[in-house]
DSSP file (Angstrom, degrees, kcal/mol; ACC not computed):
  #  RESIDUE AA STRUCTURE BP1 BP2  ACC     N-H-->O    O-->H-N    N-H-->O    O-->H-N    TCO  KAPPA ALPHA  PHI   PSI    X-CA   Y-CA   Z-CA
    1    1 A X              0   0    0      0, 0.0    20,-0.1     0, 0.0     0, 0.0   0.000 360.0 360.0 360.0 134.7  -12.1    0.8  -18.7
    2    2 A X        -     0   0    0      1,-0.1     2,-0.1    21,-0.1     3,-0.1  -0.214 360.0-117.0 -61.0 145.4  -12.7   -0.5  -15.2
    3    3 A X        -     0   0    0      1,-0.1     2,-0.1    80,-0.0    -1,-0.1  -0.464  37.6 -93.1 -77.8 158.3  -15.5    1.2  -13.2
    4    4 A X        -     0   0    0     -2,-0.1    11,-0.2     1,-0.1    -1,-0.1  -0.432  46.7 -99.6 -72.2 143.5  -14.7    3.1  -10.1
    5    5 A X        +     0   0    0     -2,-0.1     2,-0.3     9,-0.1     9,-0.2  -0.302  48.2 178.2 -59.7 142.5  -15.0    1.2   -6.8
    6    6 A X  E     -A   13   0A   0      7,-2.1     7,-2.4    -3,-0.1     2,-0.5  -0.973  32.1-104.8-143.6 159.3  -18.2    1.7   -4.9
    7    7 A X  E     +A   12   0A   0     -2,-0.3     2,-0.4     5,-0.2     5,-0.2  -0.724  33.7 178.7 -85.9 130.1  -19.7    0.5   -1.7
    8    8 A X  E >  S-A   11   0A   0      3,-3.6     3,-1.2    -2,-0.5    -2,-0.0  -0.957  76.5 -16.6-126.5 112.4  -22.5   -2.0   -2.1
    9    9 A X  T 3  S-     0   0    0     -2,-0.4     3,-0.1     1,-0.3    -1,-0.1   0.817 128.7 -53.6  63.7  30.6  -24.0   -3.4    1.1
   10   10 A X  T 3  S+     0   0    0      1,-0.3     2,-0.3   113,-0.1    -1,-0.3   0.536 122.7  98.9  83.7   3.8  -20.9   -2.1    3.1
   11   11 A X  E <  S-A    8   0A   0     -3,-1.2    -3,-3.6   114,-0.1    -1,-0.3  -0.904  76.2-111.3-123.7 154.2  -18.5   -4.0    0.8
   12   12 A X  E     +A    7   0A   0    112,-0.7     2,-0.3    -2,-0.3    -5,-0.2  -0.618  40.7 168.3 -88.9 145.6  -16.5   -2.7   -2.1
   13   13 A X  E     -A    6   0A   0     -7,-2.4    -7,-2.1    -2,-0.3     2,-0.4  -0.996  18.6-167.0-152.8 143.8  -17.4   -3.7   -5.5
   14   14 A X        -     0   0    0     -2,-0.3     5,-0.1    -9,-0.2    -9,-0.1  -0.980  62.4  -4.8-127.9 149.7  -16.5   -2.9   -9.2
   15   15 A X  S    S-     0   0    0     -2,-0.4     2,-0.3   -11,-0.2     3,-0.0  -0.311  90.8 -74.8  71.5-156.1  -18.3   -4.0  -12.2
   16   16 A X    >   -     0   0    0      1,-0.0     3,-2.7    -3,-0.0     5,-0.2  -0.867  59.8 -63.4-136.0 167.6  -21.1   -6.5  -12.1
   17   17 A X  T 3  S+     0   0    0      1,-0.3     3,-0.1    -2,-0.3    -2,-0.0  -0.278 125.9  19.2 -54.6 131.7  -21.4  -10.2  -11.5
   18   18 A X  T 3  S+     0   0    0      1,-0.3    -1,-0.3     3,-0.1     2,-0.1   0.385  94.0 140.7  86.4  -3.2  -19.7  -12.0  -14.4
   19   19 A X    <   -     0   0    0     -3,-2.7    -1,-0.3     1,-0.1    -5,-0.0  -0.341  56.5-139.6 -69.6 153.9  -17.7   -8.9  -15.3
   20   20 A X        +     0   0    0     -3,-0.1     2,-0.3    -2,-0.1    -1,-0.1   0.461  67.9 120.9 -88.3  -4.5  -14.1   -9.2  -16.4
   21   21 A X        -     0   0    0     -5,-0.2    -7,-0.2     1,-0.2    -2,-0.1  -0.459  47.0-167.0 -61.3 115.6  -13.4   -6.1  -14.3
   22   22 A X        -     0   0    0     -2,-0.3    97,-0.4     1,-0.2    -1,-0.2   0.742  23.2-173.0 -80.1 -23.6  -10.8   -7.0  -11.6
   23   23 A X        +     0   0    0     95,-0.1    -1,-0.2   -10,-0.1    62,-0.1  -0.312  44.1  30.6  67.2-146.1  -11.4   -3.8   -9.7
   24   24 A X        -     0   0    0     94,-0.1    95,-1.3    60,-0.1     2,-0.4  -0.007  65.9-147.6 -52.9 148.7   -9.2   -2.8   -6.7
   25   25 A X  E     -BC  82 118B   0     57,-2.6    57,-2.9    59,-0.2     2,-0.5  -0.971   4.1-144.8-117.9 132.3   -5.6   -3.8   -6.5
   26   26 A X  E     -BC  81 117B   0     91,-2.5    91,-4.0    -2,-0.4     2,-0.5  -0.882  15.1-161.5 -95.6 123.8   -3.8   -4.5   -3.3
   27   27 A X  E     -BC  80 116B   0     53,-3.4    53,-2.3    -2,-0.5     2,-0.5  -0.911   7.5-170.5-110.0 127.4   -0.1   -3.4   -3.4
   28   28 A X  E     -BC  79 115B   0     87,-2.6    87,-2.0    -2,-0.5     2,-0.5  -0.972  11.9-179.3-123.3 124.8    2.2   -4.9   -0.7
   29   29 A X  E     -B   78   0B   0     49,-2.4    49,-2.9    -2,-0.5     2,-0.4  -0.993  14.6-176.1-121.0 125.6    5.7   -3.9    0.0
   30   30 A X  E     -B   77   0B   0     -2,-0.5    82,-2.8    47,-0.2     2,-0.3  -0.963   6.5-176.8-128.0 138.0    7.4   -5.9    2.7
   31   31 A X  E     -BD  76 111B   0     45,-3.0    45,-2.2    -2,-0.4     2,-0.4  -0.923  12.3-147.9-129.8 156.5   10.8   -5.6    4.4
   32   32 A X  E     +BD  75 110B   0     78,-2.7    78,-2.8    -2,-0.3     2,-0.3  -0.930  19.0 173.9-122.7 148.3   12.8   -7.6    7.0
   33   33 A X        -     0   0    0     41,-2.3     2,-0.2    -2,-0.4    76,-0.1  -0.940  39.7 -83.6-144.4 164.1   15.3   -6.2    9.5
   34   34 A X    >   -     0   0    0     74,-0.3     3,-2.3    -2,-0.3     4,-0.2  -0.493  40.6-120.0 -67.1 139.9   17.3   -7.5   12.5
   35   35 A X  G >  S+     0   0    0      1,-0.3     3,-1.6     2,-0.2     4,-0.2   0.835 113.1  58.9 -51.6 -36.7   15.4   -7.6   15.8
   36   36 A X  G 3  S+     0   0    0      1,-0.3    -1,-0.3     2,-0.1     3,-0.3   0.665  98.3  59.8 -69.7 -14.5   17.8   -5.1   17.3
   37   37 A X  G <> S+     0   0    0     -3,-2.3     4,-2.8     1,-0.2     5,-0.3   0.375  74.2 105.8 -92.7   3.5   17.0   -2.6   14.7
   38   38 A X  H <> S+     0   0    0     -3,-1.6     4,-2.8     1,-0.2     5,-0.2   0.901  78.7  46.2 -55.2 -50.1   13.3   -2.4   15.6
   39   39 A X  H  > S+     0   0    0     -3,-0.3     4,-2.4    -4,-0.2    -1,-0.2   0.882 114.4  47.1 -62.0 -40.7   13.3    1.0   17.3
   40   40 A X  H  > S+     0   0    0     -4,-0.2     4,-2.3     2,-0.2    -1,-0.2   0.951 115.0  47.0 -65.2 -48.5   15.4    2.7   14.5
   41   41 A X  H  X S+     0   0    0     -4,-2.8     4,-2.4     1,-0.2    -2,-0.2   0.908 112.4  50.0 -64.0 -39.4   13.2    1.2   11.8
   42   42 A X  H  X S+     0   0    0     -4,-2.8     4,-2.6    -5,-0.3     5,-0.2   0.951 109.7  50.3 -62.0 -47.8   10.0    2.2   13.6
   43   43 A X  H  X S+     0   0    0     -4,-2.4     4,-2.2    -5,-0.2    -1,-0.2   0.882 112.0  48.3 -58.2 -39.5   11.2    5.8   14.1
   44   44 A X  H  X S+     0   0    0     -4,-2.3     4,-1.5     2,-0.2    -1,-0.2   0.885 111.0  49.7 -66.9 -38.8   12.1    6.0   10.4
   45   45 A X  H  X S+     0   0    0     -4,-2.4     4,-0.5     2,-0.2    -2,-0.2   0.907 112.1  47.7 -68.1 -40.9    8.7    4.7    9.3
   46   46 A X  H >< S+     0   0    0     -4,-2.6     3,-1.0     1,-0.2     4,-0.3   0.913 113.1  49.1 -64.6 -41.3    6.9    7.1   11.6
   47   47 A X  H >< S+     0   0    0     -4,-2.2     3,-1.3     1,-0.2     4,-0.5   0.796  98.9  68.0 -65.9 -28.9    9.0   10.0   10.3
   48   48 A X  H 3X S+     0   0    0     -4,-1.5     4,-2.5     1,-0.3     3,-0.4   0.710  82.9  74.0 -64.0 -20.4    8.4    9.0    6.7
   49   49 A X  H <X>S+     0   0    0     -3,-1.0     4,-1.8    -4,-0.5     5,-0.5   0.839  82.7  69.9 -64.5 -32.7    4.7   10.0    7.0
   50   50 A X  H <45S+     0   0    0     -3,-1.3     4,-0.4    -4,-0.3    -1,-0.2   0.925 117.1  19.5 -55.3 -47.4    5.7   13.7    6.9
   51   51 A X  H  >5S+     0   0    0     -4,-0.5     4,-1.0    -3,-0.4    -2,-0.2   0.822 126.9  50.9 -92.1 -32.2    6.6   13.5    3.2
   52   52 A X  H  X5S+     0   0    0     -4,-2.5     4,-3.1     2,-0.2     5,-0.4   0.918 100.0  58.9 -73.8 -45.5    4.8   10.4    2.1
   53   53 A X  H  X5S+     0   0    0     -4,-1.8     4,-2.5    -5,-0.3     5,-0.2   0.944 108.9  43.0 -57.8 -52.1    1.3   11.0    3.3
   54   54 A X  H  ><S+     0   0    0     -5,-0.5     4,-1.0    -4,-0.4    -1,-0.2   0.879 117.0  47.9 -62.2 -32.6    0.7   14.3    1.4
   55   55 A X  H  < S+     0   0    0     -4,-1.0     4,-0.4     2,-0.2     3,-0.3   0.919 112.6  47.3 -73.6 -41.5    2.3   12.9   -1.8
   56   56 A X  H >< S+     0   0    0     -4,-3.1     3,-1.6     1,-0.2    -2,-0.2   0.899 106.6  59.0 -65.6 -40.4    0.4    9.6   -1.7
   57   57 A X  H 3< S+     0   0    0     -4,-2.5    -1,-0.2    -5,-0.4    -2,-0.2   0.842  99.7  57.6 -57.5 -33.6   -2.9   11.4   -1.0
   58   58 A X  T 3< S+     0   0    0     -4,-1.0    -1,-0.3    -3,-0.3    -2,-0.2   0.629  84.9 101.9 -71.4 -16.8   -2.4   13.3   -4.3
   59   59 A X  S X  S-     0   0    0     -3,-1.6     3,-0.9    -4,-0.4     2,-0.2  -0.488  77.5-115.4 -77.7 140.7   -2.3   10.1   -6.4
   60   60 A X  T 3  S+     0   0    0      1,-0.2    30,-0.1    -2,-0.2    -1,-0.1  -0.463  92.2  26.2 -70.6 140.3   -5.4    9.2   -8.3
   61   61 A X  T 3  S+     0   0    0      1,-0.3    22,-2.0    -2,-0.2     2,-0.3   0.462  74.7 152.5  89.5   0.2   -7.2    5.9   -7.4
   62   62 A X  E <   +E   82   0B   0     -3,-0.9    -1,-0.3    20,-0.2    20,-0.2  -0.482  10.7 164.3 -65.6 125.9   -6.1    5.6   -3.8
   63   63 A X  E     -     0   0B   0     18,-3.1    66,-0.6     1,-0.4     2,-0.3   0.767  66.4  -9.7-104.2 -46.2   -8.6    3.7   -1.7
   64   64 A X  E     -E   81   0B   0     17,-1.6    17,-2.7    65,-0.1    -1,-0.4  -0.992  54.5-165.6-157.5 144.2   -6.6    2.9    1.5
   65   65 A X  E     +E   80   0B   0     -2,-0.3     2,-0.4    15,-0.2    15,-0.2  -0.999   9.0 175.6-136.6 144.4   -3.0    3.1    2.7
   66   66 A X  E     -E   79   0B   0     13,-2.1    13,-3.0    -2,-0.3     2,-0.4  -0.978  10.7-170.7-148.9 127.6   -1.3    1.5    5.7
   67   67 A X  E     +E   78   0B   0     -2,-0.4     2,-0.3    11,-0.2    11,-0.2  -0.980  24.8 162.6-118.8 132.6    2.3    1.4    6.9
   68   68 A X  E     -E   77   0B   0      9,-3.1     9,-2.7    -2,-0.4     2,-0.3  -0.959  26.7-149.9-148.2 168.4    3.0   -1.0    9.8
   69   69 A X  E     -E   76   0B   0     -2,-0.3     2,-0.5     7,-0.2     7,-0.2  -0.990   6.9-152.6-138.8 143.9    5.8   -2.7   11.7
   70   70 A X  E  >> -E   75   0B   0      5,-3.1     5,-1.4    -2,-0.3     4,-1.1  -0.952   3.6-167.6-122.8 115.0    5.8   -6.1   13.6
   71   71 A X  T  45S+     0   0    0     -2,-0.5     3,-0.3     1,-0.2    -1,-0.2   0.908  87.7  57.2 -63.7 -41.8    8.3   -6.6   16.4
   72   72 A X  T  45S+     0   0    0      1,-0.2    -1,-0.2     2,-0.1   -37,-0.1   0.914 120.0  26.5 -58.9 -48.3    7.8  -10.3   16.6
   73   73 A X  T  45S-     0   0    0      2,-0.1    -1,-0.2   -38,-0.0    -2,-0.2   0.477 101.0-126.3 -96.4   0.7    8.7  -11.0   13.0
   74   74 A X  T  <5 +     0   0    0     -4,-1.1   -41,-2.3    -3,-0.3     2,-0.3   0.939  64.5 134.9  50.6  52.9   11.0   -8.0   12.5
   75   75 A X  E   < -BE  32  70B   0     -5,-1.4    -5,-3.1   -43,-0.2     2,-0.4  -0.936  43.7-158.9-130.7 152.0    9.1   -7.0    9.4
   76   76 A X  E     -BE  31  69B   0    -45,-2.2   -45,-3.0    -2,-0.3     2,-0.4  -0.965  15.3-170.7-126.0 147.6    7.7   -3.7    8.0
   77   77 A X  E     -BE  30  68B   0     -9,-2.7    -9,-3.1    -2,-0.4     2,-0.5  -0.998  19.2-160.9-142.7 141.5    4.9   -3.6    5.5
   78   78 A X  E     -BE  29  67B   0    -49,-2.9   -49,-2.4    -2,-0.4     2,-0.4  -0.986  21.3-176.9-117.4 118.8    3.3   -0.9    3.4
   79   79 A X  E     +BE  28  66B   0    -13,-3.0   -13,-2.1    -2,-0.5     2,-0.3  -0.963   5.2 170.8-120.7 128.7   -0.1   -2.0    2.2
   80   80 A X  E     -BE  27  65B   0    -53,-2.3   -53,-3.4    -2,-0.4     2,-0.5  -0.983  23.6-145.2-140.7 151.3   -2.3    0.0   -0.1
   81   81 A X  E     -BE  26  64B   0    -17,-2.7   -18,-3.1    -2,-0.3   -17,-1.6  -0.965  22.3-173.3-120.6 130.7   -5.5   -0.5   -2.0
   82   82 A X  E     -BE  25  62B   0    -57,-2.9   -57,-2.6    -2,-0.5   -20,-0.2  -0.877  35.8-118.2-127.8 152.6   -5.9    1.1   -5.4
   83   83 A X  S    S-     0   0    0    -22,-2.0     2,-0.3    -2,-0.3    -1,-0.1   0.874  93.5 -17.6 -56.5 -40.9   -8.8    1.5   -7.9
   84   84 A X  S  > S-     0   0    0    -60,-0.1     4,-2.0   -59,-0.1   -59,-0.2  -0.923  76.7 -86.9-159.1 177.2   -6.8   -0.4  -10.6
   85   85 A X  H  > S+     0   0    0     -2,-0.3     4,-2.7     1,-0.2     5,-0.2   0.884 122.0  56.5 -65.6 -41.0   -3.3   -1.6  -11.5
   86   86 A X  H  4 S+     0   0    0      1,-0.2     4,-0.4     2,-0.2    -1,-0.2   0.923 109.6  47.4 -57.3 -44.2   -2.4    1.7  -13.3
   87   87 A X  H >4 S+     0   0    0      1,-0.2     3,-1.3     2,-0.2     4,-0.3   0.925 111.4  50.9 -61.7 -46.3   -3.3    3.6  -10.1
   88   88 A X  H >< S+     0   0    0     -4,-2.0     3,-1.9     1,-0.3    -2,-0.2   0.910 103.2  59.1 -58.8 -47.5   -1.2    1.2   -8.0
   89   89 A X  G >< S+     0   0    0     -4,-2.7     3,-1.3     1,-0.3     4,-0.4   0.564  81.2  83.2 -68.2  -6.4    1.9    1.5  -10.3
   90   90 A X  G X> S+     0   0    0     -3,-1.3     3,-1.3    -4,-0.4     4,-0.7   0.821  80.9  66.9 -61.4 -27.8    2.0    5.2   -9.7
   91   91 A X  G <4 S+     0   0    0     -3,-1.9     3,-0.3    -4,-0.3    -1,-0.2   0.760  86.4  69.8 -60.4 -26.4    4.0    4.2   -6.4
   92   92 A X  G <4 S+     0   0    0     -3,-1.3    -1,-0.2     1,-0.2    -2,-0.2   0.792 111.1  29.6 -68.4 -27.3    6.9    2.9   -8.6
   93   93 A X  T <4 S+     0   0    0     -3,-1.3     2,-0.6    -4,-0.4    -1,-0.2   0.412  83.1 127.0-113.6  -0.6    7.8    6.5   -9.7
   94   94 A X    >X  -     0   0    0     -4,-0.7     4,-2.7    -3,-0.3     3,-0.7  -0.426  51.7-149.2 -64.6 110.0    6.7    8.5   -6.6
   95   95 A X  H 3> S+     0   0    0     -2,-0.6     4,-2.0     1,-0.3     5,-0.2   0.881  92.3  50.2 -50.8 -50.8    9.8   10.5   -5.7
   96   96 A X  H 3> S+     0   0    0      1,-0.2     4,-0.8     2,-0.2    -1,-0.3   0.852 113.9  46.0 -62.2 -32.7    9.2   10.7   -1.9
   97   97 A X  H X> S+     0   0    0     -3,-0.7     4,-1.2     2,-0.2     3,-0.6   0.903 110.9  51.7 -73.9 -41.0    8.7    6.9   -1.8
   98   98 A X  H 3X S+     0   0    0     -4,-2.7     4,-0.6     1,-0.2    -2,-0.2   0.839 108.2  54.1 -63.9 -31.3   11.7    6.1   -3.9
   99   99 A X  H 3X S+     0   0    0     -4,-2.0     4,-0.7    -5,-0.3    -1,-0.2   0.753 102.2  58.1 -75.0 -24.2   13.8    8.4   -1.5
  100  100 A X  H <X S+     0   0    0     -4,-0.8     4,-2.1    -3,-0.6     5,-0.2   0.824  91.8  70.2 -78.5 -31.3   12.7    6.4    1.5
  101  101 A X  H  X S+     0   0    0     -4,-1.2     4,-2.3     1,-0.2     5,-0.2   0.915  99.1  43.7 -53.9 -52.4   14.1    3.0    0.3
  102  102 A X  H  X S+     0   0    0     -4,-0.6     4,-1.9     1,-0.2    -1,-0.2   0.810 111.8  56.4 -66.0 -28.0   17.8    3.8    0.6
  103  103 A X  H  X S+     0   0    0     -4,-0.7     4,-0.7     2,-0.2    -1,-0.2   0.924 111.7  41.2 -68.9 -39.8   17.2    5.4    4.0
  104  104 A X  H  <>S+     0   0    0     -4,-2.1     5,-2.4     2,-0.2     3,-0.3   0.844 113.2  54.3 -76.8 -33.6   15.6    2.1    5.3
  105  105 A X  H ><5S+     0   0    0     -4,-2.3     3,-1.4    -5,-0.2    -1,-0.2   0.883 104.5  54.1 -62.4 -39.0   18.2    0.0    3.6
  106  106 A X  H 3<5S+     0   0    0     -4,-1.9    -1,-0.2     1,-0.3    -2,-0.2   0.743 105.7  54.8 -65.0 -25.1   20.9    1.9    5.3
  107  107 A X  T 3<5S-     0   0    0     -4,-0.7    -1,-0.3    -3,-0.3    -2,-0.2   0.409 131.3 -94.1 -88.7   2.3   19.1    1.1    8.6
  108  108 A X  T < 5S+     0   0    0     -3,-1.4     2,-0.4     1,-0.3   -74,-0.3   0.553  77.5 141.0 101.5  11.0   19.2   -2.6    7.8
  109  109 A X      < -     0   0    0     -5,-2.4     2,-0.5   -76,-0.1    -1,-0.3  -0.716  31.1-164.7 -87.1 130.9   15.9   -3.2    6.1
  110  110 A X  E     -D   32   0B   0    -78,-2.8   -78,-2.7    -2,-0.4     2,-0.3  -0.984  14.9-142.9-115.6 130.4   16.0   -5.6    3.1
  111  111 A X  E     -D   31   0B   0     -2,-0.5   -80,-0.2   -80,-0.2     2,-0.1  -0.650   2.2-138.8 -98.8 144.7   12.9   -5.6    0.9
  112  112 A X        -     0   0    0    -82,-2.8     2,-0.3    -2,-0.3   -82,-0.2  -0.417  50.7 -74.3 -80.7 167.8   11.1   -8.3   -1.0
  113  113 A X        -     0   0    0     -2,-0.1    -1,-0.1     1,-0.1     2,-0.1  -0.537  55.7-109.9 -68.3 134.4    9.9   -7.7   -4.5
  114  114 A X        -     0   0    0     -2,-0.3     2,-0.4   -85,-0.1   -85,-0.2  -0.392  36.1-155.6 -59.7 131.1    6.8   -5.4   -4.5
  115  115 A X  E     -C   28   0B   0    -87,-2.0   -87,-2.6    -2,-0.1     2,-0.6  -0.922  15.7-158.0-117.6 145.7    3.5   -7.2   -5.5
  116  116 A X  E     -C   27   0B   0     -2,-0.4     2,-0.5   -89,-0.2   -89,-0.2  -0.959  21.6-160.0-117.0 109.8    0.3   -5.9   -6.9
  117  117 A X  E     -C   26   0B   0    -91,-4.0   -91,-2.5    -2,-0.6     2,-0.2  -0.767  12.9-131.8-100.1 131.4   -2.5   -8.4   -6.2
  118  118 A X  E     -C   25   0B   0     -2,-0.5     2,-0.3   -93,-0.2   -93,-0.2  -0.564  32.2-110.0 -69.9 141.1   -5.7   -8.6   -8.1
  119  119 A X        +     0   0    0    -95,-1.3     3,-0.1   -97,-0.4    -1,-0.1  -0.553  38.4 170.4 -78.6 130.8   -8.8   -8.7   -5.9
  120  120 A X  S    S-     0   0    0      1,-0.5     2,-0.3    -2,-0.3    -1,-0.2   0.763  70.6 -21.9-102.9 -39.7  -10.6  -12.0   -5.8
  121  121 A X        -     0   0    0      2,-0.0    -1,-0.5     0, 0.0     2,-0.3  -0.950  63.0-167.6-164.5 163.8  -13.0  -11.2   -2.9
  122  122 A X        -     0   0    0     -2,-0.3     2,-0.4  -110,-0.1    -3,-0.0  -0.974  15.0-150.8-153.7 159.8  -13.2   -8.9    0.0
  123  123 A X        +     0   0    0     -2,-0.3     2,-0.2     2,-0.1  -112,-0.1  -0.996  61.7  37.9-131.8 135.6  -15.0   -8.1    3.2
  124  124 A X  S    S-     0   0    0     -2,-0.4  -112,-0.7  -114,-0.1     2,-0.2  -0.622  82.2 -66.1 121.9-178.1  -15.3   -4.6    4.6
  125  125 A X        -     0   0    0     -2,-0.2  -114,-0.1  -114,-0.2  -113,-0.1  -0.546  35.3-117.5-106.4 173.5  -15.9   -1.1    3.3
  126  126 A X        -     0   0    0      1,-0.3     3,-0.4    -2,-0.2     2,-0.2   0.610  46.2-137.6 -85.5 -13.1  -13.7    1.2    1.2
  127  127 A X        -     0   0    0      1,-0.2     3,-0.4     2,-0.1    -1,-0.3  -0.522  45.4 -49.1  83.7-160.4  -13.2    3.8    3.8
  128  128 A X  S    S+     0   0    0      1,-0.2    -1,-0.2    -2,-0.2   -64,-0.1   0.636 123.2  66.8 -92.5 -14.6  -13.4    7.6    2.9
  129  129 A X              0   0    0    -66,-0.6    -1,-0.2    -3,-0.4   -68,-0.1   0.512 360.0 360.0 -89.5   0.6  -11.1    7.8   -0.1
  130  130 A X              0   0    0     -3,-0.4    -1,-0.2   -67,-0.2    -2,-0.1   0.519 360.0 360.0 -81.1 360.0  -13.3    5.8   -2.5
């Protein structure tokens, strides 16, 4: 079983050198929309925090979560860091998150396939949820 992430020298680390422990997983959900839909999509993403934030905070293994939008590329992204793949996959069945997708699709957002990336290396700290 993977060890819990911990801060070592201001950087996050799991396991030890030479360990097969992959540690934290970065989950990325990315959507694209028409430039003229920017304000509507931004409003919906901001409003989604009301239901999503408390639900996501209750999940085990959350290290960090970020929702963002980019006007220049007409994209929206949800990026999260989880203790392991099992923790990251909780998002697949989280009811408030599943409820948001059709709302955003109706507003013109088309989503790429969600990816869960194993960590190869990192810089920075874990934040307060580790």
